[in-house]
Structure formats: structure tokens, C-alpha cells
TINULO-381134 format. One record per residue (C-alpha): x, y, z. Coordinates in steps of 0.5 Angstrom, whole numbers. Example, Ala and Ser with C-alpha at 12.3 -4.5 7.8 and 13.67 -1.06 7.14 Angstrom:
<drendrens>
[drendren [25,-9,16]]
[drendren [27,-2,14]]
</drendrens>
This chain:
<drendrens>
[drendren [-37,-11,-22]]
[drendren [-30,-13,-23]]
[drendren [-25,-9,-19]]
[drendren [-17,-9,-21]]
[drendren [-13,-9,-15]]
[drendren [-6,-7,-16]]
[drendren [0,-4,-13]]
[drendren [8,-4,-11]]
[drendren [10,-1,-18]]
[drendren [16,1,-16]]
[drendren [17,5,-22]]
[drendren [15,0,-27]]
[drendren [8,-1,-30]]
[drendren [8,-7,-35]]
[drendren [4,-7,-41]]
[drendren [0,-13,-40]]
[drendren [-3,-10,-34]]
[drendren [-5,-4,-38]]
[drendren [-8,-9,-43]]
[drendren [-12,-13,-38]]
[drendren [-17,-7,-36]]
[drendren [-20,-8,-43]]
[drendren [-20,-15,-44]]
[drendren [-23,-17,-37]]
[drendren [-28,-10,-38]]
[drendren [-25,-8,-31]]
[drendren [-30,-3,-28]]
[drendren [-25,0,-22]]
[drendren [-18,0,-21]]
[drendren [-16,1,-14]]
[drendren [-8,1,-12]]
[drendren [-5,0,-6]]
[drendren [1,5,-7]]
[drendren [8,4,-8]]
[drendren [10,8,-14]]
[drendren [17,10,-13]]
[drendren [22,5,-14]]
[drendren [28,5,-9]]
[drendren [34,6,-13]]
[drendren [39,6,-6]]
[drendren [36,0,-3]]
[drendren [43,-3,-2]]
[drendren [46,3,0]]
[drendren [40,3,5]]
[drendren [41,-4,8]]
[drendren [49,-3,8]]
[drendren [49,4,12]]
[drendren [43,5,15]]
[drendren [39,0,17]]
[drendren [38,-2,24]]
[drendren [43,4,25]]
[drendren [40,11,28]]
[drendren [43,15,22]]
[drendren [39,17,16]]
[drendren [42,14,9]]
[drendren [45,21,7]]
[drendren [50,22,12]]
[drendren [54,16,9]]
[drendren [53,17,2]]
[drendren [52,25,2]]
[drendren [46,29,1]]
[drendren [48,31,-7]]
[drendren [47,23,-8]]
[drendren [41,22,-4]]
[drendren [37,27,-8]]
[drendren [39,26,-14]]
[drendren [36,19,-14]]
[drendren [30,21,-10]]
[drendren [28,26,-15]]
[drendren [30,20,-21]]
[drendren [25,15,-17]]
[drendren [20,21,-16]]
[drendren [20,22,-23]]
[drendren [19,14,-25]]
[drendren [13,14,-19]]
[drendren [10,21,-24]]
[drendren [11,16,-30]]
[drendren [7,10,-27]]
[drendren [1,15,-24]]
[drendren [1,18,-32]]
[drendren [-1,11,-35]]
[drendren [-6,10,-29]]
[drendren [-9,16,-30]]
[drendren [-10,15,-38]]
[drendren [-14,8,-37]]
[drendren [-21,9,-39]]
[drendren [-24,7,-32]]
[drendren [-24,10,-25]]
[drendren [-17,10,-21]]
[drendren [-17,10,-13]]
[drendren [-11,10,-9]]
[drendren [-8,10,-2]]
[drendren [-1,11,-1]]
[drendren [5,6,1]]
[drendren [11,7,5]]
[drendren [15,8,-1]]
[drendren [11,14,-4]]
[drendren [14,20,0]]
[drendren [8,22,4]]
[drendren [5,26,10]]
[drendren [3,20,13]]
[drendren [7,17,19]]
[drendren [8,10,21]]
[drendren [4,7,27]]
[drendren [9,8,32]]
[drendren [13,14,35]]
[drendren [20,17,33]]
[drendren [24,13,39]]
[drendren [30,14,36]]
[drendren [34,21,35]]
[drendren [36,20,28]]
[drendren [43,23,26]]
[drendren [41,27,20]]
[drendren [34,29,21]]
[drendren [36,36,21]]
[drendren [36,36,14]]
[drendren [28,37,13]]
[drendren [28,36,5]]
[drendren [27,28,5]]
[drendren [21,29,10]]
[drendren [16,33,5]]
[drendren [10,31,3]]
[drendren [12,29,-4]]
[drendren [6,25,-6]]
[drendren [0,30,-5]]
[drendren [2,35,-10]]
[drendren [3,29,-15]]
[drendren [-3,26,-14]]
[drendren [-7,32,-15]]
[drendren [-4,33,-22]]
[drendren [-8,27,-25]]
[drendren [-16,28,-25]]
[drendren [-18,21,-26]]
[drendren [-14,18,-20]]
[drendren [-17,20,-13]]
[drendren [-13,19,-6]]
[drendren [-17,16,0]]
[drendren [-12,16,5]]
[drendren [-15,15,12]]
[drendren [-22,17,8]]
[drendren [-27,13,4]]
[drendren [-30,13,-3]]
[drendren [-37,9,-5]]
[drendren [-37,5,-11]]
[drendren [-42,0,-14]]
[drendren [-46,0,-7]]
[drendren [-40,-1,-3]]
[drendren [-36,3,2]]
[drendren [-28,3,1]]
[drendren [-24,5,7]]
[drendren [-17,7,6]]
[drendren [-10,6,11]]
[drendren [-4,9,8]]
[drendren [3,7,9]]
[drendren [5,2,14]]
[drendren [12,-1,13]]
[drendren [12,-6,19]]
[drendren [8,-9,25]]
[drendren [8,-2,29]]
[drendren [7,0,36]]
[drendren [0,-1,39]]
[drendren [2,3,45]]
[drendren [5,9,41]]
[drendren [1,16,40]]
[drendren [1,15,32]]
[drendren [-2,8,32]]
[drendren [-8,10,37]]
[drendren [-9,16,32]]
[drendren [-9,12,26]]
[drendren [-13,7,30]]
[drendren [-18,13,32]]
[drendren [-19,15,25]]
[drendren [-20,9,22]]
[drendren [-25,6,28]]
[drendren [-29,13,26]]
[drendren [-30,11,19]]
[drendren [-32,4,21]]
[drendren [-37,6,25]]
[drendren [-40,11,21]]
[drendren [-41,5,15]]
[drendren [-42,-1,20]]
[drendren [-49,-2,16]]
[drendren [-46,-2,9]]
[drendren [-41,-7,6]]
[drendren [-34,-5,7]]
[drendren [-28,-7,3]]
[drendren [-22,-5,7]]
[drendren [-16,-2,3]]
[drendren [-9,-2,6]]
[drendren [-2,-2,4]]
[drendren [1,-8,9]]
[drendren [-2,-14,10]]
[drendren [-5,-16,17]]
[drendren [0,-19,21]]
[drendren [1,-26,23]]
[drendren [-2,-29,17]]
[drendren [0,-33,11]]
[drendren [1,-27,7]]
[drendren [6,-23,11]]
[drendren [12,-28,12]]
[drendren [18,-25,10]]
[drendren [21,-31,5]]
[drendren [25,-25,0]]
[drendren [32,-28,-1]]
[drendren [35,-21,-2]]
[drendren [32,-19,5]]
[drendren [37,-19,11]]
[drendren [38,-26,14]]
[drendren [35,-24,21]]
[drendren [29,-22,18]]
[drendren [28,-28,14]]
[drendren [22,-32,16]]
[drendren [19,-27,21]]
[drendren [12,-24,20]]
[drendren [12,-17,18]]
[drendren [5,-15,17]]
[drendren [1,-9,21]]
[drendren [-2,-11,28]]
[drendren [-7,-5,26]]
[drendren [-10,-8,20]]
[drendren [-10,-14,24]]
[drendren [-14,-11,29]]
[drendren [-19,-7,25]]
[drendren [-21,-13,21]]
[drendren [-22,-18,26]]
[drendren [-27,-13,30]]
[drendren [-31,-10,24]]
[drendren [-31,-16,19]]
[drendren [-30,-12,12]]
[drendren [-32,-16,6]]
[drendren [-25,-16,5]]
[drendren [-18,-13,6]]
[drendren [-14,-11,0]]
[drendren [-7,-10,1]]
[drendren [0,-11,-1]]
[drendren [7,-9,1]]
[drendren [10,-17,2]]
[drendren [11,-18,-6]]
[drendren [13,-25,-4]]
[drendren [6,-27,-2]]
[drendren [1,-26,-7]]
[drendren [-5,-30,-5]]
[drendren [-11,-30,0]]
[drendren [-13,-31,6]]
[drendren [-18,-31,11]]
[drendren [-19,-27,18]]
[drendren [-26,-30,21]]
[drendren [-31,-29,15]]
[drendren [-26,-23,12]]
[drendren [-22,-25,6]]
[drendren [-15,-22,5]]
[drendren [-12,-21,-1]]
[drendren [-5,-20,-3]]
[drendren [-5,-17,-10]]
[drendren [2,-19,-12]]
[drendren [7,-14,-14]]
[drendren [5,-10,-20]]
[drendren [13,-9,-22]]
[drendren [13,-16,-23]]
[drendren [7,-16,-28]]
[drendren [2,-18,-22]]
[drendren [-5,-16,-20]]
[drendren [-11,-19,-17]]
[drendren [-19,-19,-21]]
[drendren [-24,-19,-16]]
[drendren [-31,-20,-18]]
[drendren [-37,-18,-14]]
[drendren [-44,-20,-15]]
[drendren [-48,-13,-16]]
[drendren [-54,-15,-12]]
[drendren [-52,-19,-6]]
[drendren [-45,-15,-6]]
[drendren [-42,-22,-5]]
[drendren [-35,-24,-8]]
[drendren [-36,-29,-14]]
[drendren [-29,-30,-16]]
[drendren [-22,-28,-15]]
[drendren [-16,-29,-20]]
[drendren [-9,-28,-19]]
[drendren [-5,-25,-25]]
[drendren [2,-28,-25]]
</drendrens>
């Protein structure tokens, strides 16, 4: 079985990745999400990051909504292209996808501007339902080729292990891992595990105080250590395409599709062992 692991499109689907599916005879596409771009990224770090104010408080609701809807349309265009592939596509949602899933933390700050409910809607689930060849498996699973794939949505940062949301998400995922403990499992998460070679911030455009810090998910790390899946496929950290290991579990950061990156994973059909991992640059 050949699996194309891909994600972090942010509104772009380079043609070479489309051609790759046929050239490599891919059997299955698994996406780690992040279909939407973030057109207001500079404004976010200027006005909202490390404050208690939502971005629209600074730039106005009209401007925010205009760019939000534009980004949503870009995400839909990417999904439309994925839907037209001749192989099954399974996806989780990323932190940019305006989904219903929260972070692995609690709302410790009462954000100024949070009374405007429009941006907090679940835009992703209704959108994904338009595409018959794409199946979402957030906090759920699917089987393919004798392997169970378990999915974890969103996860922007490490998370707070004592928070209600963290415990709630861990409970759901622990239940899935326990249910399929006798199966070969591939764990698919948006963010990579914390404290690995794949989660250190190296992006020069990141805030200076964040550079060099680990920003992977604590929940992903703990689940991989405990349940020892065959592999954890993830993304989010665009600058860290590559592989690492936690015990015998292989961790793969797919790389950012917006930059033409992806990963091709070849698995032995009989033994269910990984034969080869190729990183598309």
C-alpha cells in the first residue's frame, strides 16, 4: 500500500502534488488539515497575539469577515481538487479550518470581542460534506488495508494537561486506542508530538520570543508513548518536514503542501510494516 500524507495547504494545491498521485500509484490520501490560508496573519501578530483582544476589535468586523470568507473559499477550492482524485481521501481538521473542535485547554482569558459569535461557527463540517470522496475522521477512525487510522483534530500548541478540554479529548482518544489495541494503528494528528526534532520553531517570520521553542502537542506525545502506534502522521510545523521516533513509533511531519511538500509512505501489505518513507520537497 502506498499512502500520500499531506496537509497545511493554506489555500494552495500545487499541480505537482496532483500529478504525484498517478505517478506514484497512490492507494490512499491522508490529510492533516489546514485548508484555509490566514490572510490576516500580519495583523494578528500586530494587534491580537499575546493580548486579550480578538483581531476584529482592532481591524473591524467588516474587514475581518471579508478576509475570512475569502480564505474559506480558498479552502473549498483545495478540497474540490482533492475530491477529484481517483483515490479515497480521509482528513482531519487543522487549527486554521474553523472547526467545531476546541484546543486542549480551557478558556482562561475572557477575550474582548468574544460576544460576536459569527467567527466561532463550525464552518468546516458543512463544507466537507459537499465532497463525496473526502471523509472526515476527527476523534474517530477508519480502516484501510488492514490498518486502523485514528484521527485527532486541531491542536495549535502544547495544551494544558490539567484542563477540561485536554482531559475530554484524551478520554475519547484513549477509548479508541483501547478498542483497537490488537490492531496495527496509524495515529493522525494535526500537530506533531512535543519535544521532538519536528516541533521546534525555526520560522524566521515567527515572533522572536517563540523562536527555538518546542511547540508540539503534549497530548499527542503522551498517546504515542503509551499506545505505541506504528506511526504518527502530523504537520502544522511547516519548517520541520521529516521523521523522528518515539520508542518504536515513527513520527512523520508531512511538510507543507502550500510549498509543494508531502510524504509518500509505503507499507507492506502482508506484514503491515513500513517499507519506505519518501519526502517530496
